[in-house]
N, C-alpha and C positions, 0 to 999 in steps of 0.2 A: 504494500500500500504506500501511497505518497503521504508522508507524515504531515499532519496539519501544522501550519505556521500562522502566527499573528504578530503584526508589527505594532507595538505599543506606541511608538512615537508617531506613526501615521494616524493612529486612532486619536491620540491626544491633540493633534494638530488639525483634525478634521471637524466639521460642523454640519448641521442640517442633514440633508439626505445622505451625504457621504458617511457621516458619523453613524447614522442609523443603520446603514448598509454594513458597516464594519461591526457594529454591535450584534447584528443578526448573524453574521458569519461566526463570531465568537460563541454565541449561543448554540449554534449548530455543532460546532466542534465539541463543546462541553456536553451536549446531549449524546453525541455519537461515540466519542472516545474518552473524554475526560483528561486527555493528555495533549499537549501542544508544545511547539517550539516558539519561544518569545524572541523576536527580533526588535531592534530599536529600543532596548531597555535603558540605555543611558548610564549604566554603571561604569565608572572609569576603569580603563584597562590596568592602570597602576594599582588600584585597589585589588583587582582580581589577581594580578600577577604576584603581588606581595603575599596574598593569602595562600596561593599555591606554594610559594617558596617556603613559607613558614610551616605550613602543614607537612610538606615533604620533609623538611628538616626534623619535625617532631617524629614522624613515623620511621625515619631512618636513625633515630637516636638510640643509644644503648638502652637496654631493658630497665636499668635502674632509674633513668630519667623518666620513663613512662610510669614506672611503679610509684614514683613520688606523687603522681596525680591520678592514680587509679581510683575508681569509685570506692568509697570507704565501706559500703555494704550494698548488697543486692537491692535494687530499687532506687538507689540514690541517682538522681538524673544527670549529674554532670561529672566530667572527668574522663579518664581513659577507661574504656571497656576492652579488655583483651580478648584474644581468641577463645572460642568455646564458651562464651558467656551469654549468648543471646540466640533466640530462635524466633524470628518474626512470624513464621507460620503459626505459632502458638496463639496469636491474636485471632486466628480464624479457626481455632480448635483442632489444628492438625499437629500430631506428634511427629517431630522430625529431629534428626541430629542437629547440633549447633551450627549456626551459620559460619561460613568461612570468611571471617572478617574481623577487624578491630576498628575502634572508633574513638574519637575525642569529641566531647560534647560540652556546649556552653549554653547558658540560659539568658534571660532578659538582662538588659543593661541597667534598668531602673527598677526600683522596688517601691511601689506605692504603699502608703501607711494606713490606708482607710479600709482595707479588706477585713471583713468580719470573721471569715472562716480561717481558723488557725492552720488548717491543713495546707493552705496556700503557701505559707511561710515554711512549712515543714517539707514541702515538695518542690514546686517550681521556682520558689524564691530562695532556695538553698544557694549558698555561695558557689560560683564556678571556681574550679581549681586550675591554677595556671602553672604550666611547666617552666622550669628555669632555662628558658631560651630567650636571648636578647630580642626585645621587640615583639614577642609573641602576643601578649595581651593587647597591646595597642593596635597591631595589625588585625587581629581577630575581631576586636570591637569595631574597627572601621568597616570591615566587611559586613558584620552583623547590622550595623546602622544602615548601610546601603541596601541590604536585603529588607529591612523593616520599611524603608521608604519605597522600595520597589513593590512590596506587597500591598501597601496602601494604594498605590497607583493602579495595581491590578484589580483591587477590590472595587475601585471606581468603575473600571471597565466591566467588571462582573455585574455590578448593579445596573448599569445601562443595558447590558446584554439581557438582563432579566426584565427589562421594561420598568425599572425603578428609578427613583431620583438618584443622581450620582453620589449623593452623600448618605444613602440609605444605611450602609454598614458602619459609618463613622462612629456611632455611639457604642458599637460592640468592640471596637479596637482602640480605645483610649490608652489602655495599658496591656497590650497583647502579651500572652505568656509563651511566646514563640521560642523555639530552640534551634541552635545551629549545630550541625553534626558534620564532622570531617570523617570520611570513611576510607579505609585502606583494605583492599582485597589482595592478599598475597598470591604469588604464583601457585597454581594447582599442580597436584602430582599426577602420576600415570593413571591412578584409579580413584574414582570418586565414590564415597559411601552412598548407598541407596537413599534417595530422598534428600540428600544434603545439597544445599545451594549456597552460593555466596550470600544471598539474602533470600530467605524463604518467601513464598507467595503471600502477599498481604495487601491491604489497602492502608493508606495513610489516614490519620485520625482527625486532623484539623480541617481548616477551611481550604487551604491550598499549600502546596509544597513548591519551593523554588530550588530546582536541582541544577548543579553545574557539574556534569560528568567530564572526566578527563577527555580532552578533544581527541576524536578519532578512535576511541575505545568502544568495545561492544560488550554486551552482557545483560544490560537492562532490557527487559521484555514486558509487554502488556498482554493481557489475555482478552481476546476479542473473538466471540463466536467459537469458543473452545479451541482457539488456535493461539499459540504464543508468537507475538510479533516483535521484532527487534526495534528498539528506540534508537535513533541516530544520536550522535554526539557532535554536532557541527561546531565549528569555531565561532567564538564571539556570540554565542546564544545560550539562553537558559532553557531548560525543560520544565514546564509547569504541569502539575496535575491536581485534579480536584480531590479533596479529602472527604472523609465520612460526614463531617459536620456540614459541609457545603451540600452534599447530597441530601441530608436531612433538611437543611434550610430551603432547598428548592423542591421539597416534597418528591424527591426521586427524579425530577426532570433532568438534572445533571448527574453524571455517573462517577462514583469513586471507583476507579478501575483497579482490578486485581493486577499486581505486578510483582516482579521478582528480579534478582540478579542471578542469572543461571550459572551453574558450575559445570565445567567440562574439563576433561583431562588436558593437562599441559597448557593451561592459559597463562598469559603474562599477568603481572601485577596490574592493578587498576585502582585509581583514586576517584573520589567524588566529594562534592560539598552539597549538603542538603539543609535548606532552611525550612523548618516546619512552622507555618504561620498558624497561630491559635488565638482565638478571641480572648478577651479579658476573662480572668478567673471566674467572676460572678455572672458573666453574660449568659442569659437564657436563650438557647437556640431552639427555635421551633419553626415548623414549615411556614413559608410565606404564602399568604392567600390560599391556604388549604383548610379543608373542613375538619381534618382529624387533629388531635391535640398532642401528639407525641412531642416531647421536649426533653432536653438535657441541659445541665449546667456545665459550662465549658471546662472549668478546672477539674472538678471531681471526675468528670467523664474521661479527661485526658489521663489523669493519675491512674485510674482503673485499667485503661488500655495499656499504658506503659508498663505497669507492673506485671501484666500477664505474659510479657515476652522475656522476662529475665529468668535465667536458670539458677 
C-alpha cells in the first residue's frame, strides 16, 4: 500500500475550502489506518540530531552507566528498562516472551500543584532519572518540548478533521502527562523464540503517538485486514498514530491500530524515539457527540495500562 502522508505546514497555512479539503483527507486517513507520515512538522533538525546523538551515546554506554538510572522497581515509569523487562502484548492479554529491546524513559517537564489525586504524584509525576552524560538532560528536555508543541498543533488538526472548533481539545491538555521513550532494539540472533518480537503487538494508550524511527530502518508493522504491513521510515518525517483514548473520544470513528516491531533472524540494531501524548491526569475522556456514556479518567487509565506490561 502507499502509506498515507499529511503535510502539517500546508494545512496550517491553508484556509477556507482548501483547509476543509485537507481536514477531510486527515479524517479519512484516521478512519482507514490510524497511522500516517507527518511532513512539514517544523521541528528543527538541530534538535533532532542532538537527540539522536545523545540517545546513541546512552545506549552504547557501559552497563554501569545505565544501571545508575534503571527503574528502581517494576512499574516505576521513568529511567532505563533493560532487556527482558517488558512484554507489550500483555496489554492485549497475550502471553509472550519478553520483548527484544531496552529503553530510556522520561516524563513531563512541569509538575502542577493542584491535582487532587495523590496517585498522580506517585506515578506520572515521579522524578525522571538522568544519566551522567554531559548535556543529556538539556538535550532530552529540548526534544520533549518540541514534541509537546508539535502534539498541540496536531490536536488542532485533529479537531478540525472531526468537524470541531480548532480549540476543542485545548482544555484537556493544559498539563498533559505525556512520556518520551528512546528505544534500542539490539541485533537479533540466528533463531528467534516462538512469539517473541522486538515489540509485541499492541495499541498505544493515549491520544496520539509521535514516532521518529531511525531513517531507512524496517520492522515497524501495522495490522490491517489480518495482514501485517510495513511502516516506512522516511527522512525528515515523523510517524503519527492514533491511540486508544482518541478512538474512545471519536466513538470508534478513528482507529487505534494494532502494531508491532517484528523480530526476524539476523536483523541489524535499530533505534526509535516515541513521544506518547496523554491528556491531563484528571481529564475525563468520553465519546464526542455519541449516545453511549463510556468514559475514562486519563491518568488512572494510563497507570493501569502501563503496569500491565511490566514483568
